[in-house]
N, C-alpha and C positions, 0 to 999 in steps of 0.2 A: 293265675294263679287259684282257680279251682281244684285244680291238680291235689295241692296238701289235703282237700280233705279226702282222698284216698290213704295218706297214711293216718290219720287222725282218726278213717274209718267214719267220717261225716258222709253219709252217701244211703241212698237209698238200691235194692236192687228191684229191677222190672222183669218180668216175663211176659213174653207176647205168643200168641198163636199162631201158626203160620199155617197156610193152608201146600197137601200134596193134590197137583193136578197131572192128568191122563188124557192120553188118547190114546182109543181100539178105531183101529181101520180094519176093516174086515177078518174082526175076529182079534186082531194083533194088536198090541202096546208098543204105539211107534214112536210116542213121546211122553217123559215124566218130567217132573219138573216141583222145587219146593219155592213156595213165595212166601214173603211175608205182609205183602198188601195186598197185593188182587193176582188173577185172573181175568183177561179182557178177551171178548170172542167181540170183534170188528169188523166189518167192511171194510174191502179194499180201498184204495184211490178212487175209481168206480164208483159212478157213483149209483147205485143202485143197492134197495134194502136188502137184508139179508132176514131167513123165517129161520125163526129155531123153534124147538118142542124143549121147553123144560121143566124139569122136574125136580121135587125136594124130596130125598123120600122115594115113597113111591105114588107122594101124590104128584097129579099132572097139573103144573101152574098151567098152561097150556098154550098157545103157537103165542111167540114176541116176533114181530116183526119192527125192523126200524134200523137204526145202525150197528146195535149191538145190544152187548150185557159183560156190565164188569161184575165179580164174585169175589167182594173183598172181606177183608177179617175187618174189625175192629181199627185193629191203627190201620189200614188203608182206610178205612172209612171218612176219612181229612183229606182223600186227593181224587180220583178220576170218580170214585162210587159217589161223593159229593158234587162234583162237579154236574154229572150228571140228574141230580133230583135226590140221590141218596141220603139217607140222616146220618147225621155227627152221633159217634158209637164208642164210648170211654175203651180207652183199649186194654183193658184188665173184663174187659165185659169177656161171653164167651159165643158168639154169635159168627154166621156167616152171612154176610149180608147181597142181596140178587139187586142190579141198578141196570134197568132197564135204559137203553141208549137213546133217545130222541127215539121214541117206540111213536108208531103209528098209530095205536090201538088207546084213546082214553083208557081206559078198563087198565092197560100194563102197569102195574103200580111195582115201590121194590117192595121187598119181600125181607122182615130181618126171621130168619131159623136159628133153628137150633145149630149147635157145635156137634153135634153128632147124628146131622144128617147128613146123606152125600146129594149133592146139587149133580146133576145130568142135564148138560147142553146135546142135543143133537140135531144135525142138519140135516131135514128130512124134504125139504121143500125149494133149496135153492136150484135155479136151473143152471147156475154157471158157479164155478169154483170163485168164489168173492171175499172168503170169510179168513179171516188169520186172529191164532192166538198167541197172546204173550202175558208173561206172568215176569208183574214187577218190571213193565215195561221191558225186559230182555229182546230179545232176537225174537221174529214173527216167524210162527209154524201156520203156512198154508193149511187151510182145512177144504178136507173134499165132501161130496155130497156124502151123506150114509157115517160120515164120523162120529163115534161117541165121546165128549169131554166129560172127565167125571171131575169134580172140582169136592173135598172132604177136610175135615180137621188132620190136622199131621202131628205124628206121633213128637215132632219136633219143632224146640222152642226155640225162641231171639230172646237171647238175658241181654239187658241192657242194666247200664249204673246210670242212677241218675245222680248231678253230682250238685246242683240246683234244688230248694226245697223249693218247689214250682208247683201247683196241679196243672190236670190236666186242663180243666178252662183255664186259666193262667195262661197256659200254651196258647191256646184256640182263640183265646180275645187277641193276644199279642198277634197271632197268624194273622185274623183277618181284620184288626184294625190298620195292619199296614199296605193291605191289597187294595 
């Protein structure tokens, strides 16, 4: 019965930022994708940690060792990023959230960066090919030693229509009350 709100104009429109993800291999772009929620670089089924150099713009965050890293939009902040210890971010914020997954270094922390930054993850220290990239939970791409993953705000946006008058905080409270 909420669809009648479309005809009467009783709805709100929302715009959500998206991520543009690319992989460079030996100077050649071998992959590109657009995601609403996140780009995840993670280890494969083999129980080995992966080592990644992570940059936010020109600033080097250093080496992250662990199960991987989630680079999320505010929309994706309540998914895998939150499960890995990242913050919950309002969906209309303009940030990129970088959350290490099960980091082996206690100094590895979640970073909330400006949407103007380009996030770069380079696989420079892995002895084996045991890392994968997945955007919004889609088909995984196997990453090789030396591959460079870049994540930036896309020029594309997702447009949503909200039929109920609920705030983001109402939705978050309902979501986590039932878990």
